[in-house]
Steps between C-alpha positions, in 0.01 A plus 500: 500500500741469214757776439469737216693389196799721409445757228777621266497853354708776377611758759720783596629591848366836620652498849681257733597506860666258748264264668585276794844324466593430131176594334359810325150650479448596138237702319453369147316651203329235295221500237285384776575799720739586776595197704699473823699189552775358731825416319695237687879488490509855378873514522544217243445479124133583529590821684733611232215477246250682723603850392295783354454522129582132426226311324432175693303181466378406850310220659288640787362267770230548757151613524524798729608863421857413602629237248824308486738511209569160356689468172637832365678552180617781275236564216679753284748772472528735801442872457833655598418843645740766606479860629166667455369197315563290812329759716209493254475117527498521882228764475283265288552220759397725789195626314389134441562397863302794627208497250455145367273289723635154598391216268291727281580392138613784266679325205504827312695677776748204499558529123533880511748468789716253317488716182587815707801332658644409160435853367684637807790261444514614129558865618166641376377839647400449858214741544263379229558138619422585864191703411368225277551243771329706764208572276458127393527386868230743611278403211537128565427541867171686409626854595542634145313790344464653162783715372318631199159597659387676823280353768195605301615302193585816303825498292778695658557849368868576413458847649311386808631453855425181698543354843501131596206368712668173599174297522340647193749635243600835350278805579516814305536814711484871410679660800871468523629305785815300583553153355297537184569328165474656162274324255774490235735315741230245587411438135864441414514249793200318370679461166841421663648798320793568730648752272222741581608789724421434859351155443761295698505741805122513507481114476731473798290741708174324388627156585621614844157641574330191383723267688518695825155398631570134435839515677332603826719805563817297541781614279676263260861425619620448143405856401765631736769321293438742220562796728840390631804653321 
């Protein structure tokens, strides 16, 4: 049987760890999905390129789930992230590793990731960027829900109170209980109006609730970085 011809595509490193002697086991994000590949001679020139937030052009070899990295070259300007922007980039990477199935093409997620890295490097406000990325990822994976209508298809009422039914969407409720969302906050989120009072904090709570079930109860390590002094 003939071997699979190498394929070249754009990629970013999501995570890398030592593997055997001089190699590394690397998770890459590509337009064709998340790929895992062995990088030989990881301590050489190739290893210096295989860093997060660097756009790469990579030739992947092999048919199985575990590929081999052939040719690897820089494909653009790296996103230089520092401080909370760096923590945010690591958070995006961990989300993708945890949620994105292997070899499941999501070119929209790849493009949004690349654009988000550049926005982080430019110093744009973190919270709107993170909420937008979380929402786009959930939507692309088929876990999205309407932000401007409830589970019955009725438009949200600005003075209404809602709770998230993860598998269905937003449900209007009439008895006060913990964890509810105001209709005005949700409407502002649907319009990306982050200047509206409470919109950003509500978006953070909503995305955490929406993501939690898909993360399987295991906390995200990168979230702890934001809590350290």
